[in-house]
N, C-alpha and C positions, 0 to 999 in steps of 0.2 A: 415562407409561402409556394406552393405546388403551382406550378399555371397552368400543369394537367387537370386541375379542378379549377379554373376558374377561367371567367371567359380571356380573352389577352384582349388587353386594351391597349396597350400600345409594343411594339416592336423596335426596341434598340438595337443600331449598328454601329459598331467598332471595328472598323480595321485597325490594323495592327500590322507594324511594320518596324523591326527592331526598337521596340519598345520594355524590354524588359525592367528599366529604372522607375518605368513611370504607371506600367500594367495593373499591379497590384490597387494602386489610388484612387484610378481610374474606374477598375471595376468595381471596387468594395462604396466608391459615390451612389453608382447607378443601384447596386444590391440592396443599399438604403433608402431608397426611396419609399416614404412613408401612402402610395399608393400600389396596391395590388394590382394583379393582372398583365406583370410586367414581362416580356421576354425578351433575352438578350443575345444578338446572336454575334459573335465576334468570329473574326475572320482574319484567319493569319494569313498574310500578304509574302510569305516566301521570305520570312524571318531567318538571318543568321543568330541572333543570338538567343538568348531563353526562354523568350516571349511563348512561344507553343506550350511549352513544358508548363509553363505557368498556367495558360488555356485548361489544358486538361485537366490542372488542380482544381480549378474552379467549375469544368465540365462535371466533376466526379462530383464534386459538393453541393452543388446548385443544380434542382428541377429544369430552372427555368433559364440556363445559361446553355446555350447553345454552339459548337465551333464547329469551323470549315478549316482545312487547311490549302491553300492555293500554290500557284506557282507564284511568282513577281507580277501581278499584273497591273499594278497602281492604283491609288486609291480609289479613284473614278471607279472602273470597271469593278474593283471590289464591292464598294457600297453597292453597284448595281445587281450582285449576284443576294448580297441581304436582301434588298427589294423584291428580289423573286421570291425567295424563303421566306421571307414576313410574315405571320398572319394576325398581326395586329391591328385594329381599326385607324388608329393613328401608327406616323412612324418618327421616330426621334435620328439624331446622330451625335452623336460624342467620339473627340479622336482620342488616341490610347494616351496622350502625353496632357490633357486634361481631364478636369474634373467636375460635378456637380452638384447643386446645392441638393437638398436631401429631400425638398419640396419641392423641387424646378416639374417634373412630371406631373402632377396633384393641382399644381397653382394652373400648371398649361388646360390640363385636361377638364378642368372647371370654368376654366373663361371662354375655351374655343365655343361652346354653342354648336353652330350650324356652318362656322365659318372655314376656311380653307383652310387657313395657316395661322398657329398662336404664335407670337414672338416673342421671348423676352430680350432683357440687356444683361449683358456681360462684365465680368470683370478681366480686363486686362492684367496680366497679371508679369511684371518685368523680371528681369534674370537678377536684378538686385531686392526683389523682393516687395519692391510697390506697386499699390493698386491704382488701377484708373479702370473709372466707366469708360465703356465702348460708347456708347452712342447717346446721343442727345433725348434728356428726359420724355415719353411721350408715352401715355393711355388712352385705350380707347377702341373703340369698332370701328373700320372705313369699310365704306360697300364702295368696291369700285364698278362706277359707274362708265368711267373714259378711263382707260387701262393707260395709255398715252401720259396723260393727266398723271396718272399716279405714278407712271415710270417719273418723272418730271421731277414731281414733288416730295415723292415718297423716296423711290432706288435711287434717282441722282444725289440727295444729297442724304442718304446713306442711312436715312430713320428708318427705310428697311434697309436691314445689312443682309451682307454680300456675302454672308455665312451658313451654316447647314444648322451648323449645331447650335444655337441659341431658338431655334423652331421647334414647332409639332407640325408635321404636316397629315390632314386626310386622307389615307392611304387609295380611298376610291378618286381624288382630285388627281393625283398622279399616275394614278392605272387607267381612267379617262383619256386621260390629256397627250399620255406615253412619255411624259416626263422623266427620263432619267440622266444618267452624269456621262460625260464625253471622258472620253480616253483623256488618259495626262500625257499619252506619247504624241497626242495633235494640239491639245490645250495646256496655257496654263492656268491653275485655279479652277476646278471643274465644280468648285461650288459658284462661285458667280456665273457660270454658262449655267448652270443648277436653276438656281434664283431666276435667271435671266426668263429661261421657260418659264417659271411657276408667276412669273408676273403679266406674264403673255397672256395666259389664261386666268388667273387669277379674276374673284367675285367678292369675296370677302376677308379680309384679314383682323384679328384681334392683336393688341399691343398691352402688353403690362410691362410695365417700368419698374419692374424689380432684377437684379443682378440675381441670378439664377443660375448662370455657367463661369466657368472658370477658366479663360483662355489664359496661358502659359505660354508667354512670347520669347521662345529660343530662335535668337540670330542665327543657331550654326543651320536651322530645321529649313526648308528645303523653299518654305515661303514667306524665308527671309532673304534669301540669296540670292545676288543679283547676280544674271548672265546671258549671254547672248542667246542662249538657246532658251530662257524663260522669253524673252523680251521678243524671238519669231512665234512662241506660242502665242505669248500675250498679243501678238497683231493676229494672229490666224483668229484665235477665240472672240473678236470684235469685228472682224470681216465674217463669220460665221453667223454673229446674229445679229450683227447691223442689216437687217433685212424688214420689207413691208413697212407698215405703218409707223416698225420703232428704230427705222435702219437711222436719221437724222440724229436722235437723242443721242444711240449709241455708239453712233461715230464720236459726236461730240467728248462723250464718258470716255470714247477708247483714246482718243487725241490724248485728252487730258492726264488719263489714268498712264500711257507710253511712256509722253514727252517727262512725266514728273520721275518717271523710274530711271527714265534714260539720264535725268542730272546725277544720279549713284555712279552712273561711270567714268571713271578718269581717262579712257581711251576712248579711241577712234570709234564711233557707234554709223560711220556712213550707212554700212549694209543694210540697217534698220531703215533709214531715208529712204533709200532705195528700192525696197521693197514693195511690192504692187498693190498688197493688200493695207501696207499706210498708205499708199498716198491714194488710195482709194477712200480712206475712212478720211483722211484729210479734206478732200473734194465732197464727202457728202455733210463733213461736219462743217464745210463754209456756206451750207443751206439751212444750219441749223439757228436758231433763231438767238444770234450772239450780239452784244454788243457790238459795236463797227472796231472798237482800237482790241477785239479778241480774234476778229475777222481778219485784221490788218497781221494779228502775229500766224494766223493758219495761213495766211496768202505769205507771206514771205520764209517760214519751212516749207511751202509748197515749191515757190521758183527762185529761191537764191541757192546758192552753192551750200554743198553740206557743211567748210567750214563758219559762211553768214549763219546758217541755220540749226548749226551747234551755239552757235554765240548765243542766240534767241532763245534756244531751249532753254539753255545754263541759268540767265537772263529770268526768263519771263516764270517759268515752270520749281526753278527751284525753291522761289517760297512756299509754293504747295507741299515739296518734300520737307524743307523745315517745319510748318504745322505736322504734318503727318510724324513725325519724329519726336513731337512735344512732351 
């Protein structure tokens, strides 16, 4: 299929950084789509391996592949460059170490209708090869009349996933509302930031309960690495987004997320407990609709010394970490 002779229906944006081992698998899966009218924008984010040469090979062979070489700007800003280049009516994202079903975009394209977003389910593929369904089964169209209720019922409960790659977005929806990714130097999880912005403007979303995206979980990747820098950026992400009508529920989500991940630290993390943005989230979370014992937990973290607060976090939030590790 030559995109030059067809209407571009979907622009698929793929940022690449040192992905020579998985890039062919990724690109082949996107090129194998049963839907025509797909352009593939591949952005090399300053790779130091053979990734760019592989990209050049595909660019020479396929008319609908466009490649860009960048200095290392981070995945968030690379995706923004891809969004600026995109000519499709819809936008999709694929990570260079993952792959997609050959019917993914045809399925989402046929289901989206007049919605802003269409989301499918994903397979989580662990390092030992085990497949695990990422999301709870849910299929149907949701008209969003109360975004705060949607945030609580769908985003907080992870029915609306926090990633971008299992979704297709209407480009005009993103452009009209100025929705872009954050700089990875500022926040951790640019996907979460992007999704929070989409929920703030969402009017309609379609859920497709088919496993069409294959997410390979590499425990050495930055998304699975625990570090103090990651926690600083996570605090900053929630502090930046916990604004306006969403401030209480996002503060509640932020405290849960940050404290759960802190249970993975063996070392002292008093620095995080002392941060102004984390304390601000704790204060806001106290005003969120929570059970009394949950408020007491948050109050204890806020008022007790760091040693006692760390004990509370390990005891209370450790169970959530165990649940996510299953």
